[in-house]
TITIBA-337875 format. One record per residue: residue in one letter; x, y, z of N, C-alpha, C in turn. Coordinates in pm, whole numbers, plus 50000, padded with zeros to 5 digits. Last residue first. Example, Ala and Ser with C-alpha at 12.3 -4.5 7.8 and 13.67 -1.06 7.14 Angstrom:
<pts>
S512854977550708513674989450714512905000350787;A513194943150780512304955050780513204967050780;
</pts>
This chain:
<pts>
X867792795978321868082806078379869122795278474;X867612778878113868412792478107868702797478176;X865952760378181867542759578161868082769078169;X863772774878134863932766778278865252767678284;X863322777577882863652787377960864112784078114;X862712746577823863762762077739864242768077833;X860742747577898861792739277981863162738777964;X859172762177755858972767677924859972758977980;X859302749577524859782760777537860592764977670;X857792724677578859242725777542859572738577540;X855322732277658856132728677737857662729477676;X854482744477389854512752377499855402745077617;X854232721277263855382729977222855692739177333;X852762708277408853622703077370855152709977363;X850412722077306851092725577474851972714677528;X850112725277036850342735977114850712733077229;X849602695776975851052701376974851632711977034;X847442688577288847702688477134849012692777129;X847582650477360847602669977425848402670977290;X848372625577398846572629377418846622645677484;X850792614477448850152620677560848452623277536;X851262604777179851202596177310850722604877447;X850362627277031850012614777042849892608777144;X852552647077114851032650677128850462637777100;X854852634077077854642633377209853252638177234;X854812634676802854552619476876854172622977002;X855232664476734853372656276673853832642376752;X857522663276838856262671576886855582661276867;X858602647876647859282647376758857902650876831;X858162657176365857522645576377857702641976556;X859302684476402858502684276422857822671476439;X862382670276418861942679476501860402680976559;X862682659676129862392650076267861952661476411;X862322685376025860952676475941861752665976067;X864212697976040863282704076075862332697276086;X867162678876252866532686376124865182693976160;X868802681376564867672675476501867532682176338;X870532687676755870892687076638869672682576538;X869132698576994869482683277005870052679576822;X868952726776970869702718177142870192705877104;X868192735276729869512739176823870082730676872;X865652717876742867282715576621868562725876671;X864262723976939864592708476915866052706576851;X863992750576918864732746377042865492734577004;X862492752076653863812755776643864742750376770;X860052735976762861032730176675862482739276648;X858992760376901859562750677001860702741376912;X858522776576687859432782976803860172769076896;X856722765276548857722768376493858842771676581;X854572765176759855072748276743856192757376662;X854082790576809854382785776912855412774976908;X852722795776522854292808776552855052794576700;X850582778676525851772777176458853172781576487;X849642790476749850012778376769850872775376675;X848582816376592849792815876731849742804276739;X847222811476434848402810376420849422814976507;X845032800176548845522788376446846942792676421;X843872817276659844462808876752845072803476687;X842862830176427844192842076528844702829076574;X840702816776375842112819076237843702822676368;X839602820876543839972805076528841412808376460;X838592845176535839362838476678840172830876628;X837142848276271838352855176341838882848076423;X834752831776369836162825476237837502834976264;X833852848676567834172836976554835382826476465;X833042867176370834032871576536834782859676536;X831702859076191832962865476139833852861776286;X829502853676359829842839376287831572841676245;X828682876276476828902864776537829782856076469;X828062885176210829332895676270829582885776357;X825842870276084826832870576052827972879776102;X823902880276297824272864776289825772860676233;X823172906176261824302899176391824382890976370;X822832905876030823902910876046824142906576175;X820212890076076820932890375968822362890876012;X818722907676247819172896576299820142890076191;X818382928976036818862934576119819472922576209;X816622918275874817652921875842819122919975975;X814072911576007815062896775994816262904775899;X813032935676110813302929876193814652919176146;X812922944975830813502953075919814392940676016;X811022927675765812202923275732812962933975803;X808732934475989809272923175996810992924675946;X808292965275855809002960575972809642946276011;X806672953075626808372959175579808732960275756;X804792937475709806022936375624807232939875590;X803392956475833803912944575915805052941275839;X802742974775607803182981675736804452969075752;X801162959275460802692958375400803422969075503;X799502935775684799482948175579801342951175549;X798032903475696799492911775690799342924775614;X794982895375775795782896575644796992904675670;X794522866875944794512878875972795492885475857;X792392844676199792632849476042793392858476085;X794422834976478793162839876434793692845376250;X796642839776555796002828276622794942826576551;X799302838476359798532845476456797732838576501;X803082840876344801972833476308800862843376443;X806052846976168804852850576258803842851776219;X809402837876165808402832776109807192842176204;X812712846975919811672845576066809852845376040;X815132823475802813902832775771813332834475952;X818592828975610817362822075743816042826875707;X820152838275486820682829675588819702823375657;X820652851175185819572843675262820202833675367;X822412874275030822452858175065821422859275166;X822732899575027822362893374902821932881474910;X823972909075267824912914875134824522899875017;X821572890075412822592900275422823732898475305;X818332888075524819172888475426820262893575463;X815882862875569817092871175659817702872575539;X812322862275438813652860175509814952866475577;X809212857075655810182868075594811612866075576;X805712849475656807442846675666808362855175614;X802972851775837804202860375798805452852175787;X799972828975840801512831375869802322844175809;X797002824876037797882832475943799012828375969;X797132802276222796202803576147797282810876046;X797612774576522798322786376411796912785476330;X797242756876707796322769676691796912777376624;X798302729476728799272743376817798372759576820;X797142717376591797482716576721797712725176809;X797582734276323795982729376361795832731276521;X800402726176330800002737376283798692740776335;X800152700076243800972701976365800682717676410;X799242695676035798522687276179798772696576265;X800292708975859799492716175886798462705875999;X803632717575761803562705975882801852714375916;X804062729875473804262715375513803522705575626;X801952753075361802482747275446802942735275458;X800322755375094801922749175094802552747975206;X797382758975134798612767575172799782767675143;X795102736975088795762744374919797122755374973;X794052730975316795512721475241795732721075082;X794762751975592794312743875433795212738975370;X796582758075762795662747875817794852741975671;X797532787375767798492774975745798032764075755;X795522811375589795212796075682796572788275697;X796982831575479795502834275543795582820075610;X800332836775463799412825575406798332832275495;X803162857475287801842851875371800872844475337;X806362858575266804992851575216804432855475282;X809312877275102808182876275214806832866675151;X811782863874941810482872074930810052868675033;X814002845374777814252859474882813302865474905;X812882821474711812512831674608813252851474639;X814292807574857814632803274747814202814774690;X813322812175142814752810375112814802811674955;X810652808275092810572821075127811902821975074;X810392782275046809992788874919810332803374941;X810482773375312811642771475158811722773475041;X808222780775435810062785975488810692784775301;X806592766975265806262777775280807832784575301;X807752738775122807112743175177807172757775150;X811242740074980810222728975045809272735975097;X813672753474907812392750574813810892745774886;X815542733175115815582752575079814482743274926;X813662714375404814662716775244814822728475210;X813422716175738812672718675584813792719775427;X813382694276048814162707875872813692704575772;X810712686576206811482684476161812212698576020;X810032703476502809292700676402810562697376315;X810022707076795810622695176731810412692176594;X808332730276825809652729276849810382721576765;X805552717976822806142726576687807792729376709;X805922700177022805502695376889805862707576789;X805972719077242807182705077197807182704577061;X804632750077244804812740077170805822728777174;X806052777477314805882766077429805142752577358;X807552793777139807022787277144806812779477257;X809782815077142809082817377249808392808377276;X812842803576922811612806576923810782805977065;X815722796976712815022803476834813502803776810;X816382775076499817242785176605817202791676714;X815132752676333814492762976385815642765476502;X816362748575953815292747476099815752755676200;X816672737375650816392752075759816122746775868;X819452727175429818432726675526817842734675607;X821462721075296820282724775247819152723975327;X823522706275421822392700975447821412707275316;X825482735175364825772718075367824832711375344;X823522758175467824322755375352824452738075355;X821092759275701822212749575675822922747875537;X819262790375769819772775475647821212770475674;X817242791676076818282794475953818922782475885;X814542811976190814962792576135816212796876053;X812612819476443813792826876386814542807376342;X809292822176537810282816076527811562822276440;X806662829076746807682836876638808552829376642;X803172826576763804432818176770804762826976699;X801242846576829801102832876884802452826576890;X801912880776778802222868976741802142852976831;X802152908576743801122903276837800552887676827;X804412921376680803482913676595801962910976651;X805582926176915805192936476807803782934076741;X806202900377043805352910677153804872922777037;X807582888776871805902884676889805392897876966;X809682904976861809262902876766808012899376782;X810882898377131810212911277141809342909976999;X811182869077088810632873277217809952888777184;X813142870176878812372862876895810812866676990;X815342883877023814542890576916813042880676896;X816092864377217815572881677264814732889077141;X817352846577089816162846177171815072860477206;X819402862876992818402858276884816852851376952;X820472867077217820082877177083819242874477048;X821392842777315820252850077390819722862477307;X822672834577102821862824977168820812832177221;X825382849877095824562850176999822392844577006;X825272866577399825502853377306824712854177228;X825832901077451824952890477520825512878577372;X827032926877415827842913977435826932902577497;X825322947477182825682942877312826532931077290;X824332948676932825412961876971825752953577086;X821722936276967822882927576918823832940176912;X820572952377192820672935177170821752934177121;X819592973477042820842973277160821112960477139;X818102965376819819242969676776820352973676932;X815402952776949816702945676903818342953776866;X814982979477072815542972077176816572957377091;X814552989276868815552997176897815882988676977;X812162978076739813762975376676814942984776761;X810592987176950811022969276920812322967276860;X809863011476915810713007677070810832993977007;X808703014376632809973018576687810843012076804;X806562995376721807352989176625808802997176628;X805113013876877805933001176908806612997076833;X804873040276703805753042076797806323021676888;X803213027176514804403026576472805593030676591;X800833022276664801583007476648802693017076601;X800313046976971800293042276786801013030776787;X799473033777233800573036377170800203035576987;X795983050777369797043033877354797823038777226;X795083062177619795313066177417796453055577452;X792603062177797793903061077791793883057677629;X790153090677900790473076277801792023073977818;X789523097778191790463103278128790723091378011;X786063104478329787543098078350787973098678192;X784333130178397784653120078323785793113778304;X782913132878766783943137778656784143126578519;X779623134478813781203127578817781383131678715;X777533159678920778043154978785779473144378810;X775473164779158776773171579101777553156978988;X772353181379140772953166979152774323165979097;
</pts>
């Protein structure tokens, strides 16, 4: 009787390999030309897969309001996605922001867990939570939450990996905000130069003072509901056409 050949066992990837692969995907996304919303969405999807989480969400701090609210998640629970913002220092998330330290909760539905929205967690089938602050240059700008469906004790490796992800996300957000601010400043400086040039034309051609020239541009801007830059550009264009 011939023996059946033994089936080769499929060797699963070591968890560390999966973590490195996930971090690589996130790193590539951060250095890509994707919009920030797409980057954050990708981060929570990859992180959820890596951590085997039922729900992963990324929450950002609004310094003016002193609140933390969801910015990206792969959750399909509408009730979870519409959770009200938390105040800094409120609930598990608020404490993670305040203390600048990861927090793990074995059962978010337990009364003594400190979790704010236990009823929503119960309906969504959530159990354990790992909440890690996103820190850049010593400042907490948000958190990443990972929930499991069954009780789970998060290991030091899992906490360290999620911390690395959170810090990468923080850098991506900060860099994007700096780029936006830089662009706004550049546009403002360019607009000022154009208005200054238009003022000079009015002063030269119509004998107006600097204040009178500025007020004329401002008045046309308000009357025509167009920006001062647009009015200034029209003045410059008209002057150039006359000169030809």
